[in-house]
Structure formats: structure tokens, C-alpha cells
N, CA, C and O atoms as a GROMACS GRO file, in nm:
protein
  224
    1UNK      N    1  -5.808 -15.814  11.404
    1UNK     CA    2  -5.699 -15.872  11.478
    1UNK      C    3  -5.719 -15.849  11.628
    1UNK      O    4  -5.690 -15.938  11.708
    2UNK      N    5  -5.768 -15.733  11.665
    2UNK     CA    6  -5.790 -15.704  11.807
    2UNK      C    7  -5.899 -15.794  11.864
    2UNK      O    8  -5.884 -15.849  11.973
    3UNK      N    9  -6.008 -15.809  11.790
    3UNK     CA   10  -6.117 -15.896  11.836
    3UNK      C   11  -6.071 -16.040  11.849
    3UNK      O   12  -6.106 -16.109  11.945
    4UNK      N   13  -5.993 -16.086  11.752
    4UNK     CA   14  -5.945 -16.224  11.752
    4UNK      C   15  -5.853 -16.249  11.872
    4UNK      O   16  -5.865 -16.353  11.938
    5UNK      N   17  -5.762 -16.157  11.901
    5UNK     CA   18  -5.672 -16.176  12.014
    5UNK      C   19  -5.748 -16.169  12.146
    5UNK      O   20  -5.710 -16.234  12.243
    6UNK      N   21  -5.854 -16.091  12.150
    6UNK     CA   22  -5.934 -16.080  12.273
    6UNK      C   23  -6.008 -16.210  12.304
    6UNK      O   24  -6.036 -16.239  12.420
    7UNK      N   25  -6.042 -16.287  12.202
    7UNK     CA   26  -6.110 -16.416  12.224
    7UNK      C   27  -6.019 -16.515  12.296
    7UNK      O   28  -6.065 -16.592  12.381
    8UNK      N   29  -5.891 -16.513  12.262
    8UNK     CA   30  -5.799 -16.610  12.322
    8UNK      C   31  -5.737 -16.560  12.452
    8UNK      O   32  -5.704 -16.641  12.539
    9UNK      N   33  -5.722 -16.430  12.466
    9UNK     CA   34  -5.664 -16.374  12.588
    9UNK      C   35  -5.728 -16.240  12.618
    9UNK      O   36  -5.714 -16.145  12.541
   10UNK      N   37  -5.798 -16.231  12.730
   10UNK     CA   38  -5.864 -16.107  12.770
   10UNK      C   39  -5.760 -16.012  12.829
   10UNK      O   40  -5.677 -16.051  12.911
   11UNK      N   41  -5.765 -15.887  12.785
   11UNK     CA   42  -5.674 -15.785  12.836
   11UNK      C   43  -5.754 -15.671  12.897
   11UNK      O   44  -5.865 -15.641  12.853
   12UNK      N   45  -5.698 -15.608  12.997
   12UNK     CA   46  -5.762 -15.492  13.058
   12UNK      C   47  -5.720 -15.364  12.988
   12UNK      O   48  -5.788 -15.262  12.997
   13UNK      N   49  -5.606 -15.369  12.917
   13UNK     CA   50  -5.552 -15.250  12.854
   13UNK      C   51  -5.476 -15.288  12.727
   13UNK      O   52  -5.403 -15.388  12.725
   14UNK      N   53  -5.495 -15.210  12.622
   14UNK     CA   54  -5.422 -15.229  12.497
   14UNK      C   55  -5.330 -15.109  12.477
   14UNK      O   56  -5.376 -14.995  12.475
   15UNK      N   57  -5.200 -15.135  12.463
   15UNK     CA   58  -5.102 -15.030  12.439
   15UNK      C   59  -5.047 -15.053  12.298
   15UNK      O   60  -4.994 -15.160  12.268
   16UNK      N   61  -5.061 -14.951  12.213
   16UNK     CA   62  -5.020 -14.965  12.072
   16UNK      C   63  -4.938 -14.844  12.030
   16UNK      O   64  -4.938 -14.741  12.097
   17UNK      N   65  -4.867 -14.859  11.918
   17UNK     CA   66  -4.791 -14.745  11.868
   17UNK      C   67  -4.884 -14.651  11.790
   17UNK      O   68  -5.001 -14.683  11.769
   18UNK      N   69  -4.830 -14.537  11.749
   18UNK     CA   70  -4.914 -14.434  11.688
   18UNK      C   71  -4.970 -14.471  11.551
   18UNK      O   72  -5.053 -14.397  11.498
   19UNK      N   73  -4.929 -14.580  11.493
   19UNK     CA   74  -4.988 -14.625  11.368
   19UNK      C   75  -5.132 -14.670  11.384
   19UNK      O   76  -5.207 -14.679  11.287
   20UNK      N   77  -5.172 -14.699  11.508
   20UNK     CA   78  -5.309 -14.743  11.537
   20UNK      C   79  -5.395 -14.629  11.590
   20UNK      O   80  -5.502 -14.655  11.646
   21UNK      N   81  -5.352 -14.506  11.574
   21UNK     CA   82  -5.426 -14.391  11.625
   21UNK      C   83  -5.546 -14.361  11.536
   21UNK      O   84  -5.534 -14.292  11.435
   22UNK      N   85  -5.662 -14.413  11.575
   22UNK     CA   86  -5.787 -14.380  11.506
   22UNK      C   87  -5.901 -14.392  11.605
   22UNK      O   88  -5.897 -14.474  11.697
   23UNK      N   89  -6.001 -14.311  11.586
   23UNK     CA   90  -6.117 -14.315  11.675
   23UNK      C   91  -6.187 -14.450  11.666
   23UNK      O   92  -6.241 -14.499  11.765
   24UNK      N   93  -6.187 -14.510  11.549
   24UNK     CA   94  -6.251 -14.641  11.530
   24UNK      C   95  -6.187 -14.748  11.619
   24UNK      O   96  -6.258 -14.829  11.678
   25UNK      N   97  -6.056 -14.748  11.629
   25UNK     CA   98  -5.986 -14.847  11.712
   25UNK      C   99  -6.012 -14.820  11.860
   25UNK      O  100  -6.036 -14.913  11.937
   26UNK      N  101  -6.006 -14.693  11.901
   26UNK     CA  102  -6.035 -14.658  12.040
   26UNK      C  103  -6.177 -14.701  12.078
   26UNK      O  104  -6.199 -14.756  12.186
   27UNK      N  105  -6.273 -14.676  11.990
   27UNK     CA  106  -6.413 -14.712  12.016
   27UNK      C  107  -6.429 -14.863  12.027
   27UNK      O  108  -6.499 -14.911  12.117
   28UNK      N  109  -6.367 -14.937  11.939
   28UNK     CA  110  -6.372 -15.084  11.944
   28UNK      C  111  -6.320 -15.135  12.078
   28UNK      O  112  -6.385 -15.217  12.143
   29UNK      N  113  -6.205 -15.087  12.119
   29UNK     CA  114  -6.143 -15.135  12.242
   29UNK      C  115  -6.225 -15.095  12.364
   29UNK      O  116  -6.249 -15.178  12.452
   30UNK      N  117  -6.268 -14.971  12.370
   30UNK     CA  118  -6.337 -14.924  12.490
   30UNK      C  119  -6.483 -14.968  12.499
   30UNK      O  120  -6.529 -15.004  12.607
   31UNK      N  121  -6.556 -14.966  12.388
   31UNK     CA  122  -6.699 -14.998  12.394
   31UNK      C  123  -6.730 -15.145  12.376
   31UNK      O  124  -6.814 -15.199  12.448
   32UNK      N  125  -6.664 -15.211  12.283
   32UNK     CA  126  -6.696 -15.352  12.256
   32UNK      C  127  -6.617 -15.448  12.345
   32UNK      O  128  -6.672 -15.544  12.397
   33UNK      N  129  -6.488 -15.421  12.362
   33UNK     CA  130  -6.402 -15.511  12.439
   33UNK      C  131  -6.403 -15.474  12.588
   33UNK      O  132  -6.368 -15.557  12.672
   34UNK      N  133  -6.441 -15.351  12.619
   34UNK     CA  134  -6.447 -15.302  12.758
   34UNK      C  135  -6.309 -15.301  12.823
   34UNK      O  136  -6.290 -15.354  12.933
   35UNK      N  137  -6.213 -15.242  12.753
   35UNK     CA  138  -6.076 -15.230  12.804
   35UNK      C  139  -6.029 -15.087  12.781
   35UNK      O  140  -6.094 -15.009  12.712
   36UNK      N  141  -5.915 -15.053  12.840
   36UNK     CA  142  -5.855 -14.921  12.818
   36UNK      C  143  -5.766 -14.927  12.695
   36UNK      O  144  -5.712 -15.032  12.660
   37UNK      N  145  -5.751 -14.812  12.629
   37UNK     CA  146  -5.662 -14.805  12.513
   37UNK      C  147  -5.562 -14.692  12.533
   37UNK      O  148  -5.600 -14.580  12.568
   38UNK      N  149  -5.436 -14.722  12.510
   38UNK     CA  150  -5.330 -14.622  12.518
   38UNK      C  151  -5.258 -14.623  12.385
   38UNK      O  152  -5.183 -14.715  12.352
   39UNK      N  153  -5.281 -14.516  12.307
   39UNK     CA  154  -5.222 -14.504  12.174
   39UNK      C  155  -5.179 -14.359  12.158
   39UNK      O  156  -5.263 -14.269  12.163
   40UNK      N  157  -5.049 -14.332  12.138
   40UNK     CA  158  -5.007 -14.194  12.118
   40UNK      C  159  -5.062 -14.137  11.988
   40UNK      O  160  -5.085 -14.211  11.892
   41UNK      N  161  -5.084 -14.007  11.986
   41UNK     CA  162  -5.135 -13.941  11.866
   41UNK      C  163  -5.031 -13.940  11.756
   41UNK      O  164  -4.911 -13.926  11.782
   42UNK      N  165  -5.077 -13.955  11.632
   42UNK     CA  166  -4.988 -13.939  11.518
   42UNK      C  167  -4.962 -13.791  11.497
   42UNK      O  168  -5.048 -13.708  11.526
   43UNK      N  169  -4.846 -13.757  11.446
   43UNK     CA  170  -4.817 -13.618  11.413
   43UNK      C  171  -4.898 -13.583  11.289
   43UNK      O  172  -4.900 -13.658  11.192
   44UNK      N  173  -4.962 -13.470  11.294
   44UNK     CA  174  -5.048 -13.427  11.184
   44UNK      C  175  -5.018 -13.282  11.150
   44UNK      O  176  -4.964 -13.206  11.230
   45UNK      N  177  -5.056 -13.245  11.029
   45UNK     CA  178  -5.042 -13.106  10.989
   45UNK      C  179  -5.147 -13.021  11.059
   45UNK      O  180  -5.123 -12.906  11.095
   46UNK      N  181  -5.267 -13.080  11.078
   46UNK     CA  182  -5.373 -13.008  11.149
   46UNK      C  183  -5.348 -13.019  11.299
   46UNK      O  184  -5.302 -13.124  11.347
   47UNK      N  185  -5.376 -12.915  11.372
   47UNK     CA  186  -5.356 -12.916  11.516
   47UNK      C  187  -5.478 -12.969  11.591
   47UNK      O  188  -5.467 -13.011  11.706
   48UNK      N  189  -5.595 -12.967  11.527
   48UNK     CA  190  -5.718 -13.008  11.592
   48UNK      C  191  -5.728 -13.161  11.597
   48UNK      O  192  -5.700 -13.229  11.498
   49UNK      N  193  -5.769 -13.212  11.711
   49UNK     CA  194  -5.784 -13.356  11.730
   49UNK      C  195  -5.933 -13.388  11.733
   49UNK      O  196  -6.007 -13.328  11.812
   50UNK      N  197  -5.977 -13.479  11.649
   50UNK     CA  198  -6.118 -13.518  11.644
   50UNK      C  199  -6.138 -13.650  11.715
   50UNK      O  200  -6.047 -13.733  11.721
   51UNK      N  201  -6.256 -13.670  11.767
   51UNK     CA  202  -6.291 -13.797  11.828
   51UNK      C  203  -6.297 -13.789  11.979
   51UNK      O  204  -6.213 -13.727  12.044
   52UNK      N  205  -6.398 -13.853  12.034
   52UNK     CA  206  -6.422 -13.852  12.178
   52UNK      C  207  -6.304 -13.913  12.256
   52UNK      O  208  -6.256 -13.853  12.352
   53UNK      N  209  -6.259 -14.030  12.215
   53UNK     CA  210  -6.156 -14.100  12.290
   53UNK      C  211  -6.015 -14.050  12.258
   53UNK      O  212  -5.928 -14.054  12.345
   54UNK      N  213  -5.992 -14.002  12.138
   54UNK     CA  214  -5.859 -13.954  12.102
   54UNK      C  215  -5.826 -13.825  12.176
   54UNK      O  216  -5.708 -13.794  12.196
   55UNK      N  217  -5.927 -13.748  12.217
   55UNK     CA  218  -5.903 -13.623  12.290
   55UNK      C  219  -5.865 -13.647  12.436
   55UNK      O  220  -5.811 -13.558  12.500
   56UNK      N  221  -5.891 -13.766  12.488
   56UNK     CA  222  -5.864 -13.794  12.630
   56UNK      C  223  -5.717 -13.811  12.656
   56UNK      O  224  -5.677 -13.835  12.770
   0.00000   0.00000   0.00000
């Protein structure tokens, strides 16, 4: 869905709710689409956050 919307309208930044919090989505937006991603972290039982972009 992100790739499809990017074809019709280029965005510099994607702001999403915490349901989209995954390293895969951050990587897609930042590396393939070349845009910024703002997605709040989901609440988790584990305190450790994994992923290069999710830690930023």
C-alpha cells in the first residue's frame, strides 16, 4: 500500500500510528522511497527496542 501510494503522490514524510511500528516498514520508507518515517513505538512487554530505524 505504501509503494502504491508513493507512485501516485510523492511524500517527503510518512506519519503513521503505532500499528505500523516495524523495522520492515521503516526500512521500506527510508531506503526504497527515500522519505522520513514517523511512527510511535508500540507498547511491549520487553523494554528492548530492536532495529536500526526504530531506535532513532
